[in-house]
Backbone and ligand atoms as CSV (ligand in chain L), in Angstrom:
chain,resi,resn,atom,element,x,y,z
A,1,MET,N,N,111.475,137.733,142.160
A,1,MET,CA,C,112.956,137.900,142.286
A,1,MET,C,C,113.583,136.564,142.316
A,2,SER,N,N,114.619,136.361,141.572
A,2,SER,CA,C,115.288,135.246,141.510
A,2,SER,C,C,116.675,135.495,142.266
A,3,PHE,N,N,117.106,134.521,143.232
A,3,PHE,CA,C,118.307,134.785,143.960
A,3,PHE,C,C,119.524,134.192,143.235
A,4,THR,N,N,120.692,134.739,143.368
A,4,THR,CA,C,121.840,134.190,142.886
A,4,THR,C,C,122.907,133.938,143.923
A,5,LEU,N,N,123.867,132.934,143.667
A,5,LEU,CA,C,124.695,132.596,144.659
A,5,LEU,C,C,125.775,133.778,144.810
A,6,PRO,N,N,125.916,134.249,146.017
A,6,PRO,CA,C,126.952,135.388,146.065
A,6,PRO,C,C,128.447,134.701,146.081
A,7,ASN,N,N,129.269,135.468,145.493
A,7,ASN,CA,C,130.612,135.052,145.339
A,7,ASN,C,C,131.218,134.974,146.782
A,8,LEU,N,N,132.149,134.183,146.826
A,8,LEU,CA,C,132.890,133.977,148.166
A,8,LEU,C,C,133.544,135.347,148.336
A,9,PRO,N,N,133.790,135.886,149.576
A,9,PRO,CA,C,134.549,137.113,149.739
A,9,PRO,C,C,136.149,136.859,149.667
A,10,TYR,N,N,136.485,135.711,149.209
A,10,TYR,CA,C,137.970,135.361,148.957
A,10,TYR,C,C,138.048,134.382,148.136
A,11,ASP,N,N,139.305,134.039,147.592
A,11,ASP,CA,C,139.370,132.845,146.618
A,11,ASP,C,C,139.362,131.593,147.267
A,12,LEU,N,N,139.331,130.526,146.482
A,12,LEU,CA,C,139.152,129.175,147.166
A,12,LEU,C,C,140.225,128.687,148.011
A,13,LYS,N,N,141.569,129.212,147.797
A,13,LYS,CA,C,142.604,128.859,148.476
A,13,LYS,C,C,142.983,129.669,149.699
A,14,ALA,N,N,142.209,130.747,149.943
A,14,ALA,CA,C,142.383,131.812,150.853
A,14,ALA,C,C,142.675,131.235,152.159
A,15,LEU,N,N,141.768,130.302,152.641
A,15,LEU,CA,C,141.784,129.809,154.001
A,15,LEU,C,C,142.606,128.549,154.286
A,16,GLU,N,N,143.362,128.207,153.253
A,16,GLU,CA,C,144.277,127.181,153.453
A,16,GLU,C,C,145.546,127.535,154.387
A,17,PRO,N,N,145.979,126.677,155.150
A,17,PRO,CA,C,145.738,125.167,155.221
A,17,PRO,C,C,144.658,124.854,156.136
A,18,HIS,N,N,143.954,125.826,156.655
A,18,HIS,CA,C,142.840,125.524,157.696
A,18,HIS,C,C,141.621,124.969,157.113
A,19,ILE,N,N,141.164,125.567,156.050
A,19,ILE,CA,C,139.953,125.069,155.220
A,19,ILE,C,C,140.390,124.953,153.893
A,20,SER,N,N,140.424,123.719,153.264
A,20,SER,CA,C,140.888,123.407,151.956
A,20,SER,C,C,140.100,124.089,150.777
A,21,SER,N,N,140.712,124.170,149.714
A,21,SER,CA,C,139.946,124.784,148.491
A,21,SER,C,C,138.847,123.651,148.167
A,22,GLU,N,N,139.149,122.347,148.467
A,22,GLU,CA,C,138.219,121.208,148.160
A,22,GLU,C,C,136.914,121.464,149.042
A,23,THR,N,N,137.172,121.711,150.258
A,23,THR,CA,C,135.943,121.963,151.076
A,23,THR,C,C,135.081,123.146,150.673
A,24,LEU,N,N,135.964,124.311,150.291
A,24,LEU,CA,C,135.123,125.481,150.033
A,24,LEU,C,C,134.488,125.305,148.668
A,25,SER,N,N,135.215,124.646,147.791
A,25,SER,CA,C,134.572,124.429,146.314
A,25,SER,C,C,133.226,123.454,146.513
A,26,PHE,N,N,133.188,122.462,147.350
A,26,PHE,CA,C,131.873,121.763,147.429
A,26,PHE,C,C,130.906,122.498,148.420
A,27,HIS,N,N,131.410,123.216,149.453
A,27,HIS,CA,C,130.523,123.920,150.275
A,27,HIS,C,C,129.909,124.999,149.752
A,28,HIS,N,N,130.638,125.858,149.007
A,28,HIS,CA,C,129.952,127.040,148.408
A,28,HIS,C,C,129.289,126.638,147.003
A,29,GLY,N,N,130.033,125.879,146.242
A,29,GLY,CA,C,129.713,125.593,144.838
A,29,GLY,C,C,128.633,124.673,144.743
A,30,LYS,N,N,128.472,123.697,145.632
A,30,LYS,CA,C,127.434,122.574,145.561
A,30,LYS,C,C,126.364,122.870,146.704
A,31,HIS,N,N,126.902,122.907,147.990
A,31,HIS,CA,C,125.806,123.002,148.949
A,31,HIS,C,C,125.068,124.443,148.897
A,32,HIS,N,N,125.854,125.380,149.111
A,32,HIS,CA,C,125.207,126.666,149.035
A,32,HIS,C,C,124.419,127.022,147.698
A,33,GLN,N,N,124.942,126.552,146.733
A,33,GLN,CA,C,124.336,126.677,145.431
A,33,GLN,C,C,122.926,126.015,145.427
A,34,ALA,N,N,122.848,124.775,145.966
A,34,ALA,CA,C,121.764,123.957,145.985
A,34,ALA,C,C,120.525,124.658,146.786
A,35,TYR,N,N,121.035,125.381,148.022
A,35,TYR,CA,C,119.969,126.031,148.720
A,35,TYR,C,C,119.316,127.281,147.825
A,36,VAL,N,N,120.217,127.891,147.211
A,36,VAL,CA,C,119.878,128.988,146.155
A,36,VAL,C,C,118.814,128.478,145.106
A,37,THR,N,N,119.300,127.447,144.438
A,37,THR,CA,C,118.464,126.818,143.404
A,37,THR,C,C,117.046,126.330,144.000
A,38,ASN,N,N,117.087,125.608,145.146
A,38,ASN,CA,C,115.910,125.067,145.736
A,38,ASN,C,C,115.039,126.235,146.156
A,39,LEU,N,N,115.656,127.352,146.682
A,39,LEU,CA,C,114.786,128.384,147.142
A,39,LEU,C,C,114.048,129.017,145.953
A,40,ASN,N,N,114.854,129.315,144.855
A,40,ASN,CA,C,114.193,129.888,143.592
A,40,ASN,C,C,113.046,129.138,143.032
A,41,ASN,N,N,113.135,127.827,143.194
A,41,ASN,CA,C,112.155,126.760,142.628
A,41,ASN,C,C,110.941,126.813,143.465
A,42,LEU,N,N,111.110,126.959,144.840
A,42,LEU,CA,C,110.018,126.914,145.870
A,42,LEU,C,C,109.220,128.192,145.868
A,43,ILE,N,N,109.856,129.349,145.465
A,43,ILE,CA,C,109.027,130.545,145.667
A,43,ILE,C,C,108.516,131.121,144.296
A,44,LYS,N,N,108.902,130.421,143.219
A,44,LYS,CA,C,108.388,130.782,141.908
A,44,LYS,C,C,106.955,130.772,141.806
A,45,GLY,N,N,106.274,131.757,141.419
A,45,GLY,CA,C,104.810,131.830,141.224
A,45,GLY,C,C,104.015,132.022,142.649
A,46,THR,N,N,104.854,132.227,143.676
A,46,THR,CA,C,104.090,132.286,144.960
A,46,THR,C,C,104.157,133.829,145.427
A,47,ASN,N,N,103.405,134.104,146.473
A,47,ASN,CA,C,103.476,135.486,147.049
A,47,ASN,C,C,104.759,135.896,147.586
A,48,LEU,N,N,105.661,134.960,147.610
A,48,LEU,CA,C,107.153,135.472,148.150
A,48,LEU,C,C,108.115,135.661,147.067
A,49,GLU,N,N,107.535,135.562,145.861
A,49,GLU,CA,C,108.544,135.651,144.644
A,49,GLU,C,C,109.265,136.910,144.690
A,50,ASN,N,N,108.692,138.054,145.084
A,50,ASN,CA,C,109.312,139.438,144.966
A,50,ASN,C,C,109.822,139.955,146.414
A,51,SER,N,N,109.827,138.968,147.362
A,51,SER,CA,C,110.341,139.419,148.644
A,51,SER,C,C,111.881,139.235,148.780
A,52,SER,N,N,112.431,140.143,149.745
A,52,SER,CA,C,113.915,139.977,149.993
A,52,SER,C,C,114.146,138.635,150.739
A,53,LEU,N,N,115.342,138.233,150.831
A,53,LEU,CA,C,115.679,137.052,151.545
A,53,LEU,C,C,115.347,137.015,153.101
A,54,GLU,N,N,115.521,138.359,153.569
A,54,GLU,CA,C,115.266,138.512,155.089
A,54,GLU,C,C,113.707,138.415,155.339
A,55,GLU,N,N,113.043,139.088,154.338
A,55,GLU,CA,C,111.539,138.956,154.453
A,55,GLU,C,C,111.038,137.473,154.316
A,56,ILE,N,N,111.564,136.879,153.458
A,56,ILE,CA,C,111.126,135.407,153.314
A,56,ILE,C,C,111.478,134.706,154.478
A,57,ILE,N,N,112.524,134.844,155.106
A,57,ILE,CA,C,112.866,133.986,156.233
A,57,ILE,C,C,111.993,134.475,157.435
A,58,LYS,N,N,111.725,135.663,157.791
A,58,LYS,CA,C,110.796,136.148,158.924
A,58,LYS,C,C,109.353,135.664,158.403
A,59,ALA,N,N,108.964,135.636,157.224
A,59,ALA,CA,C,107.592,135.204,156.998
A,59,ALA,C,C,107.396,133.865,157.072
A,60,THR,N,N,108.310,133.035,156.857
A,60,THR,CA,C,108.106,131.476,156.964
A,60,THR,C,C,108.570,130.883,158.253
A,61,ALA,N,N,109.069,131.687,159.165
A,61,ALA,CA,C,109.745,131.055,160.324
A,61,ALA,C,C,108.871,130.169,161.134
A,62,ASN,N,N,107.616,130.562,161.308
A,62,ASN,CA,C,106.707,129.822,161.990
A,62,ASN,C,C,105.601,129.403,161.299
A,63,ASP,N,N,105.821,129.077,160.146
A,63,ASP,CA,C,104.629,128.434,159.162
A,63,ASP,C,C,105.069,127.109,158.904
A,64,SER,N,N,104.270,126.148,159.364
A,64,SER,CA,C,104.554,124.787,159.269
A,64,SER,C,C,104.398,124.259,157.902
A,65,GLU,N,N,103.655,124.943,157.056
A,65,GLU,CA,C,103.410,124.552,155.698
A,65,GLU,C,C,104.514,125.153,154.713
A,66,LYS,N,N,105.504,126.106,155.367
A,66,LYS,CA,C,106.505,126.599,154.510
A,66,LYS,C,C,107.950,126.185,154.997
A,67,VAL,N,N,107.935,125.022,155.661
A,67,VAL,CA,C,109.142,124.583,156.150
A,67,VAL,C,C,110.281,124.496,155.114
A,68,GLY,N,N,109.915,124.054,153.919
A,68,GLY,CA,C,111.061,123.871,152.938
A,68,GLY,C,C,111.413,125.261,152.394
A,69,VAL,N,N,110.530,126.313,152.403
A,69,VAL,CA,C,111.081,127.542,151.933
A,69,VAL,C,C,111.937,128.142,153.033
A,70,PHE,N,N,111.537,128.082,154.232
A,70,PHE,CA,C,112.317,128.571,155.312
A,70,PHE,C,C,113.644,127.926,155.402
A,71,ASN,N,N,113.765,126.608,155.328
A,71,ASN,CA,C,115.060,125.882,155.526
A,71,ASN,C,C,116.121,126.485,154.370
A,72,ASN,N,N,115.513,126.531,153.074
A,72,ASN,CA,C,116.393,126.885,152.115
A,72,ASN,C,C,116.756,128.390,152.086
A,73,ALA,N,N,115.755,129.295,152.494
A,73,ALA,CA,C,116.115,130.599,152.586
A,73,ALA,C,C,117.183,130.845,153.590
A,74,ALA,N,N,116.864,130.230,154.847
A,74,ALA,CA,C,117.717,130.550,155.842
A,74,ALA,C,C,119.087,129.901,155.641
A,75,GLN,N,N,119.073,128.778,154.981
A,75,GLN,CA,C,120.515,128.317,154.651
A,75,GLN,C,C,121.300,129.166,153.756
A,76,VAL,N,N,120.597,129.788,152.688
A,76,VAL,CA,C,121.206,130.806,151.849
A,76,VAL,C,C,121.811,131.946,152.742
A,77,TRP,N,N,121.100,132.515,153.616
A,77,TRP,CA,C,121.508,133.643,154.446
A,77,TRP,C,C,122.547,133.100,155.345
A,78,ASN,N,N,122.484,132.040,155.973
A,78,ASN,CA,C,123.399,131.557,157.044
A,78,ASN,C,C,124.824,131.322,156.316
A,79,HIS,N,N,124.775,130.775,155.207
A,79,HIS,CA,C,126.053,130.475,154.565
A,79,HIS,C,C,126.830,131.798,154.156
A,80,THR,N,N,126.081,132.719,153.648
A,80,THR,CA,C,126.662,134.038,153.175
A,80,THR,C,C,127.313,134.666,154.458
A,81,PHE,N,N,126.514,134.654,155.624
A,81,PHE,CA,C,127.193,135.066,156.865
A,81,PHE,C,C,128.351,134.408,157.349
A,82,TYR,N,N,128.296,133.124,157.277
A,82,TYR,CA,C,129.403,132.296,157.591
A,82,TYR,C,C,130.765,132.619,156.756
A,83,TRP,N,N,130.465,132.711,155.363
A,83,TRP,CA,C,131.692,133.087,154.557
A,83,TRP,C,C,132.389,134.426,155.139
A,84,ASN,N,N,131.494,135.337,155.511
A,84,ASN,CA,C,132.071,136.549,155.801
A,84,ASN,C,C,132.522,136.574,157.260
A,85,SER,N,N,132.219,135.614,158.058
A,85,SER,CA,C,132.547,135.421,159.414
A,85,SER,C,C,134.051,134.949,159.435
A,86,MET,N,N,134.675,134.577,158.317
A,86,MET,CA,C,136.052,134.099,158.187
A,86,MET,C,C,136.819,135.082,157.260
A,87,ARG,N,N,138.286,134.964,157.517
A,87,ARG,CA,C,139.208,135.706,156.644
A,87,ARG,C,C,140.530,134.999,156.713
A,88,ALA,N,N,141.453,135.112,155.794
A,88,ALA,CA,C,142.831,134.699,155.851
A,88,ALA,C,C,143.476,135.388,157.008
A,89,GLY,N,N,144.129,134.857,157.735
A,89,GLY,CA,C,144.911,135.518,158.963
A,89,GLY,C,C,144.138,136.060,159.946
A,90,GLY,N,N,142.773,135.438,160.042
A,90,GLY,CA,C,141.846,136.035,161.156
A,90,GLY,C,C,142.180,135.167,162.372
A,91,GLY,N,N,141.095,135.316,163.401
A,91,GLY,CA,C,141.067,134.579,164.592
A,91,GLY,C,C,141.994,135.235,165.654
A,92,GLY,N,N,141.924,134.640,166.712
A,92,GLY,CA,C,142.633,135.190,167.932
A,92,GLY,C,C,141.853,136.352,168.582
A,93,LYS,N,N,142.404,137.088,169.533
A,93,LYS,CA,C,141.751,138.174,170.132
A,93,LYS,C,C,141.155,139.266,169.291
A,94,PRO,N,N,139.993,139.683,169.642
A,94,PRO,CA,C,139.483,140.820,168.740
A,94,PRO,C,C,140.037,142.268,169.205
A,95,SER,N,N,139.770,143.145,168.296
A,95,SER,CA,C,139.982,144.442,168.759
A,95,SER,C,C,138.773,145.292,168.468
A,96,GLY,N,N,138.853,146.661,168.913
A,96,GLY,CA,C,137.689,147.564,168.571
A,96,GLY,C,C,136.581,147.294,169.518
A,97,ALA,N,N,135.245,147.658,169.100
A,97,ALA,CA,C,134.275,147.704,170.028
A,97,ALA,C,C,133.903,146.323,170.550
A,98,ILE,N,N,134.045,145.367,169.745
A,98,ILE,CA,C,133.648,143.885,170.179
A,98,ILE,C,C,134.524,143.525,171.196
A,99,ALA,N,N,135.774,143.852,171.258
A,99,ALA,CA,C,136.638,143.440,172.333
A,99,ALA,C,C,136.143,143.917,173.687
A,100,THR,N,N,135.844,145.199,173.680
A,100,THR,CA,C,135.417,145.814,174.846
A,100,THR,C,C,134.063,145.214,175.293
A,101,LYS,N,N,133.176,144.963,174.531
A,101,LYS,CA,C,131.864,144.386,174.762
A,101,LYS,C,C,132.017,142.872,175.193
A,102,ILE,N,N,133.023,142.215,174.612
A,102,ILE,CA,C,133.133,140.768,175.029
A,102,ILE,C,C,133.717,140.823,176.664
A,103,ASP,N,N,134.568,141.721,176.834
A,103,ASP,CA,C,135.032,141.787,178.220
A,103,ASP,C,C,133.916,142.212,179.312
A,104,GLU,N,N,132.968,143.053,178.755
A,104,GLU,CA,C,131.977,143.432,179.565
A,104,GLU,C,C,130.952,142.287,179.857
A,105,ASP,N,N,130.587,141.561,178.673
A,105,ASP,CA,C,129.519,140.589,178.851
A,105,ASP,C,C,129.811,139.219,179.155
A,106,PHE,N,N,131.125,138.862,178.896
A,106,PHE,CA,C,131.696,137.525,179.135
A,106,PHE,C,C,132.676,137.419,180.293
A,107,GLY,N,N,133.257,138.542,180.641
A,107,GLY,CA,C,134.337,138.701,181.497
A,107,GLY,C,C,135.694,138.303,180.922
A,108,GLY,N,N,135.790,138.415,179.609
A,108,GLY,CA,C,137.043,138.355,178.977
A,108,GLY,C,C,137.057,137.438,177.612
A,109,TYR,N,N,137.980,137.384,176.866
A,109,TYR,CA,C,138.020,136.741,175.691
A,109,TYR,C,C,138.017,135.224,175.926
A,110,ASP,N,N,138.858,134.796,176.771
A,110,ASP,CA,C,139.011,133.305,177.131
A,110,ASP,C,C,137.531,132.749,177.508
A,111,ALA,N,N,136.798,133.456,178.314
A,111,ALA,CA,C,135.491,132.945,178.695
A,111,ALA,C,C,134.545,132.851,177.516
A,112,PHE,N,N,134.690,133.871,176.573
A,112,PHE,CA,C,133.939,133.953,175.263
A,112,PHE,C,C,134.278,132.636,174.456
A,113,LYS,N,N,135.529,132.486,174.426
A,113,LYS,CA,C,136.074,131.393,173.369
A,113,LYS,C,C,135.539,130.172,173.874
A,114,ASP,N,N,135.780,129.815,175.210
A,114,ASP,CA,C,135.272,128.539,175.894
A,114,ASP,C,C,133.781,128.384,175.563
A,115,ALA,N,N,132.973,129.503,175.876
A,115,ALA,CA,C,131.417,129.174,175.573
A,115,ALA,C,C,131.139,129.024,174.181
A,116,PHE,N,N,131.813,129.770,173.307
A,116,PHE,CA,C,131.469,129.617,171.847
A,116,PHE,C,C,131.810,128.256,171.397
A,117,LYS,N,N,133.047,127.655,171.832
A,117,LYS,CA,C,133.420,126.401,171.431
A,117,LYS,C,C,132.546,125.263,171.936
A,118,THR,N,N,132.079,125.513,173.398
A,118,THR,CA,C,131.359,124.416,173.848
A,118,THR,C,C,129.944,124.417,173.117
A,119,ALA,N,N,129.397,125.589,172.839
A,119,ALA,CA,C,128.002,125.673,172.120
A,119,ALA,C,C,128.202,125.149,170.814
A,120,ALA,N,N,129.179,125.233,170.015
A,120,ALA,CA,C,129.341,124.621,168.730
A,120,ALA,C,C,129.746,123.113,168.709
A,121,ALA,N,N,130.471,122.770,169.846
A,121,ALA,CA,C,130.861,121.406,169.928
A,121,ALA,C,C,129.576,120.489,170.394
A,122,THR,N,N,128.683,121.032,171.219
A,122,THR,CA,C,127.576,120.273,171.690
A,122,THR,C,C,126.295,120.460,170.930
A,123,GLN,N,N,126.323,121.184,169.904
A,123,GLN,CA,C,125.160,121.127,168.953
A,123,GLN,C,C,125.025,119.813,168.404
A,124,PHE,N,N,123.987,119.043,168.830
A,124,PHE,CA,C,123.796,117.789,168.462
A,124,PHE,C,C,123.283,117.529,167.017
A,125,GLY,N,N,124.109,116.851,166.101
A,125,GLY,CA,C,123.817,116.772,164.744
A,125,GLY,C,C,124.224,118.166,163.970
A,126,SER,N,N,123.385,118.445,162.877
A,126,SER,CA,C,123.729,119.573,162.087
A,126,SER,C,C,123.198,120.951,162.608
A,127,GLY,N,N,123.843,121.996,162.460
A,127,GLY,CA,C,123.461,123.396,162.867
A,127,GLY,C,C,124.615,124.288,162.958
A,128,TRP,N,N,124.374,125.322,163.806
A,128,TRP,CA,C,125.254,126.429,163.717
A,128,TRP,C,C,125.487,126.882,165.216
A,129,ALA,N,N,126.737,127.507,165.439
A,129,ALA,CA,C,126.808,128.352,166.597
A,129,ALA,C,C,126.878,129.789,166.338
A,130,TRP,N,N,126.499,130.624,167.275
A,130,TRP,CA,C,126.382,132.053,166.906
A,130,TRP,C,C,126.771,133.028,168.127
A,131,LEU,N,N,127.426,134.007,167.678
A,131,LEU,CA,C,127.499,135.201,168.601
A,131,LEU,C,C,126.474,136.118,168.377
A,132,ILE,N,N,125.598,136.494,169.194
A,132,ILE,CA,C,124.370,137.295,168.853
A,132,ILE,C,C,124.305,138.590,169.779
A,133,LEU,N,N,123.655,139.522,169.457
A,133,LEU,CA,C,123.271,140.688,170.388
A,133,LEU,C,C,121.678,140.580,170.538
A,134,GLU,N,N,121.331,140.563,171.804
A,134,GLU,CA,C,119.905,140.466,172.119
A,134,GLU,C,C,119.763,141.390,173.447
A,135,ASP,N,N,118.868,142.360,173.253
A,135,ASP,CA,C,118.449,143.247,174.407
A,135,ASP,C,C,119.735,143.927,174.909
A,136,GLY,N,N,120.635,144.345,173.931
A,136,GLY,CA,C,121.888,145.019,174.216
A,136,GLY,C,C,123.016,144.189,174.804
A,137,LYS,N,N,122.798,142.886,174.982
A,137,LYS,CA,C,123.860,142.002,175.560
A,137,LYS,C,C,124.308,140.938,174.560
A,138,LEU,N,N,125.601,140.700,174.562
A,138,LEU,CA,C,126.119,139.632,173.792
A,138,LEU,C,C,125.746,138.343,174.470
A,139,LYS,N,N,125.350,137.346,173.456
A,139,LYS,CA,C,125.069,135.917,173.988
A,139,LYS,C,C,125.491,134.977,172.900
A,140,ILE,N,N,125.745,133.768,173.381
A,140,ILE,CA,C,126.130,132.712,172.422
A,140,ILE,C,C,124.968,131.696,172.356
A,141,THR,N,N,124.584,131.320,171.163
A,141,THR,CA,C,123.416,130.554,171.069
A,141,THR,C,C,123.869,129.342,169.976
A,142,LYS,N,N,123.067,128.342,169.908
A,142,LYS,CA,C,123.348,127.340,168.930
A,142,LYS,C,C,121.857,127.130,168.261
A,143,THR,N,N,121.902,126.806,167.090
A,143,THR,CA,C,120.670,126.489,166.239
A,143,THR,C,C,120.773,125.127,165.573
A,144,SER,N,N,119.594,124.475,165.247
A,144,SER,CA,C,119.683,123.248,164.633
A,144,SER,C,C,119.209,123.373,163.070
A,145,ASN,N,N,120.028,122.557,162.446
A,145,ASN,CA,C,119.604,122.646,160.944
A,145,ASN,C,C,119.795,123.986,160.320
A,146,ALA,N,N,118.698,124.586,159.727
A,146,ALA,CA,C,118.692,125.813,159.081
A,146,ALA,C,C,118.403,126.943,160.061
A,147,ASP,N,N,118.050,126.682,161.208
A,147,ASP,CA,C,117.442,127.693,162.109
A,147,ASP,C,C,118.500,128.974,162.310
A,148,THR,N,N,117.994,130.140,162.451
A,148,THR,CA,C,118.881,131.327,162.320
A,148,THR,C,C,118.565,132.341,163.331
A,149,PRO,N,N,119.319,133.259,163.894
A,149,PRO,CA,C,118.835,134.268,164.663
A,149,PRO,C,C,117.834,135.307,164.118
A,150,LEU,N,N,117.965,135.332,162.821
A,150,LEU,CA,C,116.927,136.297,162.139
A,150,LEU,C,C,115.536,135.896,162.488
A,151,ALA,N,N,115.360,134.714,162.699
A,151,ALA,CA,C,113.896,134.136,162.877
A,151,ALA,C,C,113.655,134.367,164.364
A,152,HIS,N,N,114.519,134.837,165.189
A,152,HIS,CA,C,114.209,135.103,166.618
A,152,HIS,C,C,114.469,136.441,166.952
A,153,ASN,N,N,114.320,137.391,166.113
A,153,ASN,CA,C,114.612,138.789,166.433
A,153,ASN,C,C,115.997,139.028,167.144
A,154,GLN,N,N,116.974,138.163,166.818
A,154,GLN,CA,C,118.281,138.413,167.366
A,154,GLN,C,C,119.186,138.989,166.319
A,155,LYS,N,N,120.179,139.756,166.584
A,155,LYS,CA,C,121.104,140.269,165.690
A,155,LYS,C,C,122.329,139.443,165.637
A,156,ALA,N,N,122.559,138.768,164.553
A,156,ALA,CA,C,123.691,137.796,164.348
A,156,ALA,C,C,125.072,138.714,164.267
A,157,LEU,N,N,126.089,138.327,164.940
A,157,LEU,CA,C,127.319,138.887,164.853
A,157,LEU,C,C,128.498,138.039,164.241
A,158,LEU,N,N,128.410,136.767,164.507
A,158,LEU,CA,C,129.284,135.781,164.135
A,158,LEU,C,C,128.729,134.457,164.174
A,159,THR,N,N,129.190,133.675,163.067
A,159,THR,CA,C,128.655,132.304,163.073
A,159,THR,C,C,129.763,131.127,162.681
A,160,VAL,N,N,129.612,129.956,163.109
A,160,VAL,CA,C,130.319,128.843,162.681
A,160,VAL,C,C,129.447,127.748,162.239
A,161,ASP,N,N,129.524,127.217,161.002
A,161,ASP,CA,C,128.818,126.081,160.550
A,161,ASP,C,C,129.315,124.829,161.061
A,162,VAL,N,N,128.448,124.135,161.719
A,162,VAL,CA,C,128.881,122.754,162.267
A,162,VAL,C,C,128.230,121.572,161.639
A,163,TRP,N,N,127.597,121.897,160.473
A,163,TRP,CA,C,127.170,120.702,159.545
A,163,TRP,C,C,128.430,120.039,159.174
A,164,GLU,N,N,128.394,118.634,159.217
A,164,GLU,CA,C,129.552,117.893,158.869
A,164,GLU,C,C,130.241,118.287,157.457
A,165,HIS,N,N,129.356,118.788,156.563
A,165,HIS,CA,C,129.978,119.185,155.286
A,165,HIS,C,C,130.930,120.299,155.386
A,166,ALA,N,N,130.814,121.075,156.608
A,166,ALA,CA,C,131.764,122.027,156.614
A,166,ALA,C,C,133.219,121.817,157.074
A,167,TYR,N,N,133.356,120.523,157.565
A,167,TYR,CA,C,134.706,120.170,158.159
A,167,TYR,C,C,135.038,118.708,157.837
A,168,TYR,N,N,134.264,118.014,157.289
A,168,TYR,CA,C,134.485,116.599,157.176
A,168,TYR,C,C,135.647,116.181,156.256
A,169,ILE,N,N,135.951,116.887,155.194
A,169,ILE,CA,C,137.014,116.684,154.265
A,169,ILE,C,C,138.357,117.029,154.865
A,170,ASP,N,N,138.280,118.091,155.719
A,170,ASP,CA,C,139.669,118.458,156.363
A,170,ASP,C,C,139.766,117.882,157.780
A,171,TYR,N,N,138.764,117.647,158.524
A,171,TYR,CA,C,138.921,117.242,159.862
A,171,TYR,C,C,138.197,116.001,160.296
A,172,GLN,N,N,137.655,115.310,159.235
A,172,GLN,CA,C,136.740,114.108,159.552
A,172,GLN,C,C,135.751,114.407,160.684
A,173,ASN,N,N,135.756,113.593,161.534
A,173,ASN,CA,C,134.860,113.547,162.707
A,173,ASN,C,C,135.396,114.554,163.818
A,174,ARG,N,N,136.485,115.202,163.622
A,174,ARG,CA,C,137.094,116.058,164.800
A,174,ARG,C,C,136.618,117.487,164.810
A,175,ARG,N,N,135.296,117.573,165.111
A,175,ARG,CA,C,134.767,118.928,165.047
A,175,ARG,C,C,135.436,119.885,166.083
A,176,PRO,N,N,135.928,119.458,167.235
A,176,PRO,CA,C,136.585,120.334,168.127
A,176,PRO,C,C,137.888,120.979,167.597
A,177,ASP,N,N,138.567,120.164,166.794
A,177,ASP,CA,C,139.755,120.683,166.100
A,177,ASP,C,C,139.429,121.804,164.863
A,178,TYR,N,N,138.385,121.512,164.219
A,178,TYR,CA,C,137.876,122.525,163.320
A,178,TYR,C,C,137.413,123.863,164.144
A,179,LEU,N,N,136.861,123.634,165.439
A,179,LEU,CA,C,136.361,124.837,166.140
A,179,LEU,C,C,137.577,125.668,166.642
A,180,ASP,N,N,138.761,124.838,167.055
A,180,ASP,CA,C,139.881,125.503,167.488
A,180,ASP,C,C,140.531,126.365,166.366
A,181,ILE,N,N,140.619,125.714,165.280
A,181,ILE,CA,C,141.172,126.482,164.129
A,181,ILE,C,C,140.263,127.754,163.701
A,182,PHE,N,N,139.061,127.499,163.760
A,182,PHE,CA,C,138.124,128.633,163.495
A,182,PHE,C,C,138.457,129.754,164.432
A,183,LEU,N,N,138.451,129.557,165.719
A,183,LEU,CA,C,138.610,130.567,166.678
A,183,LEU,C,C,140.010,131.072,166.623
A,184,ASN,N,N,141.037,130.395,166.386
A,184,ASN,CA,C,142.421,130.746,166.540
A,184,ASN,C,C,142.984,131.450,165.227
A,185,SER,N,N,142.352,130.952,164.125
A,185,SER,CA,C,142.959,131.361,162.811
A,185,SER,C,C,141.973,131.930,161.702
A,186,LEU,N,N,140.881,132.012,162.046
A,186,LEU,CA,C,139.830,132.288,160.938
A,186,LEU,C,C,138.850,133.360,161.196
A,187,VAL,N,N,138.450,133.713,162.461
A,187,VAL,CA,C,137.321,134.608,162.756
A,187,VAL,C,C,137.713,136.120,162.153
A,188,ASN,N,N,136.706,136.530,161.486
A,188,ASN,CA,C,136.821,137.950,160.841
A,188,ASN,C,C,136.340,138.975,161.907
A,189,TRP,N,N,137.174,139.391,162.792
A,189,TRP,CA,C,136.634,140.412,163.777
A,189,TRP,C,C,136.253,141.696,163.093
A,190,ASP,N,N,136.687,142.101,161.941
A,190,ASP,CA,C,136.203,143.264,161.310
A,190,ASP,C,C,134.826,143.058,161.004
A,191,PHE,N,N,134.279,141.941,160.517
A,191,PHE,CA,C,132.985,141.807,160.221
A,191,PHE,C,C,132.083,141.769,161.369
A,192,VAL,N,N,132.669,141.312,162.569
A,192,VAL,CA,C,131.842,141.188,163.794
A,192,VAL,C,C,131.507,142.651,164.161
A,193,ASN,N,N,132.698,143.420,164.112
A,193,ASN,CA,C,132.584,144.819,164.530
A,193,ASN,C,C,131.658,145.608,163.602
A,194,GLU,N,N,131.608,145.265,162.432
A,194,GLU,CA,C,130.652,146.031,161.387
A,194,GLU,C,C,129.211,145.520,161.848
A,195,ASN,N,N,129.042,144.407,162.094
A,195,ASN,CA,C,127.579,143.936,162.516
A,195,ASN,C,C,127.301,144.487,163.838
A,196,LEU,N,N,128.238,144.710,164.784
A,196,LEU,CA,C,127.905,145.306,166.147
A,196,LEU,C,C,127.509,146.649,165.922
A,197,ASN,N,N,128.214,147.436,165.007
A,197,ASN,CA,C,127.965,148.802,164.822
A,197,ASN,C,C,126.840,149.229,163.843
A,198,SER,N,N,126.291,148.188,163.144
A,198,SER,CA,C,125.220,148.475,162.235
A,198,SER,C,C,123.901,148.599,162.780
L,1,MN3,MN,MN,127.251,124.375,155.292
């Protein structure tokens, strides 16, 4: 099976002024596309050629000879998940089941927000911050480079990309400003609720 780049769930200008069409154009059209192209080249003619993306990620997560396959497969998956983690007019306090669960497990939205921002701000170098469900509890994690909750039997609910390519055009080195905007104006809580209920 050959993978194709999924379309963005909104148009390139949809997240402006918070994330520019220039950022989305490069990030989706160049970076995400490159992971798809690399993955297709790496699995061609191998025993992973007919596997799903999730199967490839799980099969290669702990295989030191398949690091390249894992990195590209996980980055394809992580980016699709990230696009869906945002929407125009998003952010702020959640509603629905996730709001209740955040109150139960973090003691309120503000505590969640502080913990998520801290994890994302303190990820050294490239990586991701996540809201996940593990053993029935919400947790916040951070992963380096391509690493993903899928490789750790954790259910991903929300992510933010903290590779510099995600924010450098719009925020330069100011990762904390990008994170504030993500939390206050971009989070797609409907997607988070769908993931929680799936
Ligand atoms: Mn990225």
